[in-house]
C-alpha angles and dihedrals in degrees: 000000000000120000138205108234136180113215118191117201087021095152093058130092100279095025097057092047088050094048091051091051094047092047090052086055087056095250122147112242132198106192121199119195134143097198092243110208096233081113130005111302088215090072091054091047089054090048092064099036092107095042091054089064090060115093089214091062122086119183123205117189100208143122113258090228091065095085095160093053092046092048090057094046098045116069139167131039125311133196097207150354119224106197110201100142114114144131099267137208130080093205094042092052091057092059100029111037096167115114101011098104092039096051103030101039104025090038090054090049089051093053091045090054090047089052092051092046090052093044093241109165103192120064119178114193125198106225128168143241086230090080089075092066107180096342120150113283139277090043111238127196090225091064104102104173090091118172110177112204100205136045095248091056091045091057091050093052092047090050090053090053092050089049090054091052092050092048090054094047102041141033091270133123110212116196117183116201115197105209120208118215098311118205139168141091115358091022115176112263093235095059121102100247091054090050091050092050092047092050094048098047096039093043092235131141117264116222111216126183110236128346100311094262096115110110131210133190094236112201124192114239095236089059091051090050090052089050091053090049090052090051090054088066097044110115106157106097135017096234127029140159123208133183114225107193141125092249093227119094115212125197118239089238089058092049089054090051091053091051091049091050094047094047097034087227133119119236122225110221133200110192115208135176116292119251121243111237099049125104121242090223141007120200127169125218098209098183095108094047090046094051100039102030103025088237118168130161114237103182122075121209096258094053091041093054091046090054091046092051091051089056093043094053091049097046111023107039 
């Protein structure tokens, strides 16, 4: 059965892939995005070009903090909010703290209040694996001694806590999905795979922090989208947290090797000092998401990178 869904941050990397998927399932989507200049707005505008042709897609160019404006614009009944909008970037937040609390925490509060005002019962929140910091691996949702090591992660954890409070106080189901290193078509320019592709095809040196031994649980965007879709149908408890990851950490040095193999090109590397505030490894325990949501990743890292490179060559060269 089709749903009416509000998607914040719907013009971004994950959001636009999600909107396309939900529209293909014949859902009605209201997308809120303000084309934040963290990276070029033109890329986000291109992300939703196809969606804008769909009569079931409504785009609102507005800041998520402007609850009163949004309340006046958005009408009718909705089945769910999927809140993806945020000021992004773990590394960027370490050097440029301004705006993270305002957008990520206050913005989440604003959208929560909008959901309550509109009597929306299902709230899906895009959290992050970064909130685990240097917790024991694999990261498990039951681990509660969380000590985020950068401002971005701190705002995500605080938003989860606020979501829990709202779910207890109001008729609202809050589901937090902790994404693990998402990659794929429409990838943000600041993320490592985009930088690797740029360096290879433009024959430029790639700066990497450390010796390439840091490992991430890279998760293909289509798998994340399927996980979000599963969460839309979760009705059991009022507050829940789920890891959405591939469950297989891969070292940066191995990612580089896959890129070199797929492109038949050698990457020039400039190793620099690691940055404090980044985890050595991320690794999702997916047992809970598998059992309660039926979540399972379908794309391995080699095929995911191949798909990403196909998109990159068609849109970025």
